[in-house]
N, C-alpha and C positions, 0 to 999 in steps of 0.2 A: 345553195339557192337554186331552185329550178329555173330553166330558161324562161324568160318573160314572153308572154304572147304579144307584148308590145313590140312590133317590128321596128328594127333600126332602119328608119326611112332615109335619113340624110345625115352625113357627117358635117358638123358645123365648124370645123377647124380646131385651132388650139386655144385653150383658155386655162389660166391658172386654176388649179383645183380649189374648191371651197375648203375651208378648214373646219375645225371642230364646232365652232359657233355657226349658227345659221347665216348664210350669205345674203347680201343685199341684192336687189333686182339688177340683173344685167342681160336678161333675155326676155322675150315675149312671144306669144303664139296666139293665133286666132283661127277659127274654122267656120266656113260658111257652107252653103249647100253644095258648092262645087270646087272648093279650094281650101288648102291649108296654107297659112302665112306664118312665117317664123322670122323673128328679128334677133340678131346676135349681138354679143358683146363687142364685136368689131364694127358694128354699124351696118352690116348687110341685112337686107330684107329679101327673102326668097318666097316665091309663090309656087305651090305644087298643086297639080290637078288632083281631084279626088274622083276615082272611078266609082261607078255605081255599085259594083259588086265586091270591092275590096279596098281597104284602107291603104294597101301597099302598092296598088297599081296607079297608073297615071304619071305623067312626066312633069318636068319643070315647066312652068308657065313663063316666069321671068325672074330676074334678079337685079337688085339695085344696091348701091353702096352709099354709106354715110360715114361720118367722122366720129360718132360717139355711140355708146351702147344704146340699143333699142330696149326700152323698159316698159312701154305700154302700147297697146293696140286696140283699135275698134274697127270692125269691118261690117260693110253692108254688101249687097249684091254688086254694087258698082264702084265703091270707094273703099280704100284702106287708109285709116288714119294711124300715123306712127308717131310716138313720142320718145324723145331721147333724154339721156342724163349726161350733162356736161356741155361745155362750149356755150352756145346760145340757148340751150334748152329748146331745141328745135322741134316744131311740129311739122310733119310732112304729110300731105294728103295726096295719095297716089291713086291712079286709075287701077281698079282691081283686075282688069283684063290685061293691061299692057305694062303696068308699073310706071308709066309716065307720071311725072310730078304735075299735079294740078295747081297746087299752091303750097307755100310754106309760111311759117310764122315763127319768129324768135321770141320765146317767152322771157328771155333775159331783158328785153326792152321794158318789161313790167316788173320783174322780180330782181333785176340787177345781175351782175356777173360775180363769179366766185371771188371772195376776199382772201382765200387760201387755197393752195394747190392740193386739195384733198377731195376724195369722192363725196364726202358728206357736205361739202360747201358748194358743190356745183349745182347749177339750175337743173331741176328735176321735173319732168312732165309725169306727174304721179298717176293720173288716170284720164281716160277719154271716154266719150259716149257720143252716139249719133241718134238723134230722134227727130222725126219730121224733117223740117228744113234746117235743122241746127246741128252743128258740130260743136260739142262742149269739151273744153280743155281745163284741167286743173293742174297748176304748176306751183312749185315752191322753191325757195332757196333758204338755206340755214346759215347762220353765222353766230359768232360770239361777240358780245359787247361787254368786256370785262368778265364778270361772273355770270352775266345774264345770257340766256339763249334767246335768239331772235329768229323768227320766221317771217319771211316776206313772200306773200302768196297772192295768187290771182286765179279767178275762175272766169273763163272767156266763152262767149257764145258767138259763133260764126255762121253766116249763110253758107250754103254748100259751095258757093263760088269763092269763098275766102274773105268776104267782106265782114269786118268786125261789127256785130250787132250790139253787143253789150260787154261790159267789163265790171268785175267786182274784186276789189283789192281788200286784203285783210291781213293783219299780223297774227296769223295762226297757221297750223300745219294741216292742209287738206290731205286726206288719205284715200278717199274713194268718191266716185261719182256714179250715180245711177240715173237713168233717164227713161221715161215712159210717156208717150204722147206729148202733151204740152207741159209736163212737169220735169224738173231736174232736182235731184236730192244730192246735197254735198255733205260728206262726213268730214269733220275736223277732229284730228287725233289729239293735238296739243293746242291749248288755247291759253296763253299766258295772261291775256286780258280777261278778267272775270266777267265782263259784259258780253263776251263772245260766246255764242251758242255752239254746241258741238254738232248739231244737225240743222241745216237750213234747206228749206224747200223753195225753189225758185220757179218763176214762170219762164218756160223755155224760150218764148218769143222776145220778152223784154228784159229778162234777167232780174225782174222785180221780186222781192221777197214775198212769198205766199204765207209761209208759216216757219216756225223754228221750234227746236226742243233741245233741252240740255239735262243731263242726269242730276245737275245741281250738287255735285260732290266737291270736296276740297281738292286742291291741286289742279294742274293744268291738263290732266288726262281727261278726254271726253268720249269720243266715239271711235270704234275700230272699223266698222263697215256698215253699209246700208243696201237694202234691196227692195224693189217694189213687190207688193203682194196684193195685186188687184187694186182695191180702193184704199190700201194701207201701205205702211212702210215697216219692214222688219229691220231692227237696229241692234247691232252688237255694241254694247256700252262698255267702254274702258273705265268709265268713272266708277261704276259700282259692280262691274263684272257680271252683268245680267243681260238677258235678251229681252227685247221689247217688240210689241206691235203697236204702232201709232197710226191714228187717222191723219188725214191731210191737213188738219188744223193743229197737229201736234199733241192731241189728246191720247192718253194711254188706253189701249184696249186690254192688254195683258202684259205681264212681266214674268220672267222665269229666272231663278238663280242658276247660273252656269258654273262659275268657279269663284264664288265669293270667299272672303276671308274665312280661314278655318285654322284652328289650333291643331298642329301636328307635332307631337313631341314638345320641344321647348320653343317652337317657332310658330308665328302666325303667318300663314302663306296664302297666296292667291294666284290666279292665272287670268290673263286678259282674254276675253272673247275677241278673236282676231278677224273672223270672216262670217258672213251669212249669205246664203242664196235661197231662192224660193222655187219650188217645183211641185206641181200636182197637189196644191192645197196644203203644202207643208213648208216650213222654214227650217233649213239646216244650218245650225250654228257650229263653229269650230273654235276651240280654245287653244292657247299657246303655252309658253313656258311658265314654270313656277317661279314666282318672286316672293319676297318676304318684306315685312315692314321694316326690318332692321338691316337687310343686306340684299344685294342683287344675286348672290350666289348661296342660297340656303342649302342646308343638308337635307331638309325634308322635301317631300314631293306632294304637291296638292293632288288629291285623288282624282280630280277632274281636269288635270292638265292634259293637253293633246287628246282632246275628246271631241267627237262629233255627236251632235244631238239633233234629232228630228222632232219638230214641234208642230202640232196642228195649228194652222193659221186661224181657223174659225174659233177655236176655244182655248188655245194656249196649252193643251195637254201634251205632255212628253210622250212621244210615240216610240222612240228607240234611242239607245245610247251605244256608242262604240269607241273604244280606245284606238286612236290612229297611230300611236307609236312614236311620233316625232313631229317636228315643227312643220306646219302647212303654210305655204305662201299664198294659197288661194282656195276657194271653193266655187265650183261652177256647176250649173244645171243645164240639162238638155232633156226635153220631154219629161218623163217621170224619174229620170236618173240624176243623181248628184255625184260629183267626182271630187275627191279630196286627196291631194298629194301628201305623202309623209317623207320629209327630208330628215336632217339630223335631229336626234335628241342630243343636244350638245353636252349634256351632263353624263348620260349613260353611254353614248357613242357605240351603239350596236348597229352594225351595217344591215342586219336582216330586217330592220325597221323601214328601210327605203322602199318606196312603192307608191302606187296609186290605188286608193280604195274607191269602189263603186257601191253606191247605196240606192235602193229604191226609196224614193222620197218619203213614203208613208210606212214602209215595212222594214227598212233598215238594210244591213249589210248584204251585198250580193256576191262580191268577189274582191280579191286584192291581187293586183299585178305587181310582182316584185321587180326591183331594179337594182343593179350593182351600184350605180351612182345615185344622185339625188334628183328628184323631180322638182324643178324650180319654176316652171310655167306650164299651165294646163288649159286646154280649150276643148270644147265639144260642140259639134255642129255638122250637119250634112251626113249624119250617121257615122261620124268618125270621132274618136278620142285622140287628141294630139298632145304630146308631152315633150317638153324640153328636158333632157337629162344632162346634168353637169357632173364632172368628176369631183370627188371629194377625197381629202387626205387628212385623216385624224392625226392630231399632233403627237399622240402617244403611240402611234402604230407605224407610221412611215410607209404606208401602202396606199397607192392611188387606186381608187375603185371607180369604175365606170368611165365614161367618155362624154365629150360634148357632142350631142347628137339629138336629132328629132326622132321621136318614136311615135308610131300610130297603131291603132287597131280599130276594127269596126265596133260600134256600140251595139250590144245585144241585150 
């Protein structure tokens, strides 16, 4: 593997290597016009200056410490919002220039505390957004009630000074929040209640429901991600494994098959569309791992697993397709560029799949930056691509690849 042009900018300390299966979120990163912010599995948040001429110049602005892994972030020019997993499911709002805490909120007051000492049972601030005068928070907690899976979730809207303006509780699993102007879109991944919609559009000021949408499929899988596309919403549907463009009333403008059920050999397999982002008039969708109707570990591979697809927002035409090689934890856009990380392909376990793919939103693949470890959090802003690399150790290899560090490079 050739040396990566992603510069090792900051050592983030020690962390247990990820294993063969894709790891759960334990790091976060954000980039603004003049800073890169990184949150670690140990609860640290570090702000680094971004020099105008290079992503590797500029010193440390500040550092703060917390008690639980930082798993979500949202940044503006003046504030950084940090979400944790564990303990109280804390939201910390920090001054972007100094790192001083402006206010905090414990989402465990809404979703409850862990009923079992396990990562999956701890309060989890899934996603954050800042729009206008609102800070929007989505948090959840999981537990088991006998054979039943139960999610206790909340979406909160705060004033910038920390006053709670509205609250929406639901027994479903939020997975993503997008905000634009006076609208907030919330994607729910699992909805055990058949009356719960997978996508809800809210008024950012009041928290009132503006519209909703659901794929209308059997089972509790609903939506994987959502992004604003001008006067519409791009939606990655887990229910039917398609991509959609919806208007703000929940009406369909177009749909596209991404990784729908297909017979491969003796198995019927599919892959969930896991992420979507929008740039330069195109929606970029990303699919995840292959699953099957009869087993979670099929022999067959869906031909469209781990695939990025560019789609025209205006007409729904497929513009380009690219195999990403492994599981992506996110997809982010900056200007005309889209960035998709490739971590483990947990069945094939080929280390040369680790890296970050750069796409032109309308023309397709531009470059791939290889990494020894796995990219688990990606941000782009201020002319900088920022990537959190984590070490990985495949169970049948016994070799630790990569390290826990922040990497950056200029966006070209």
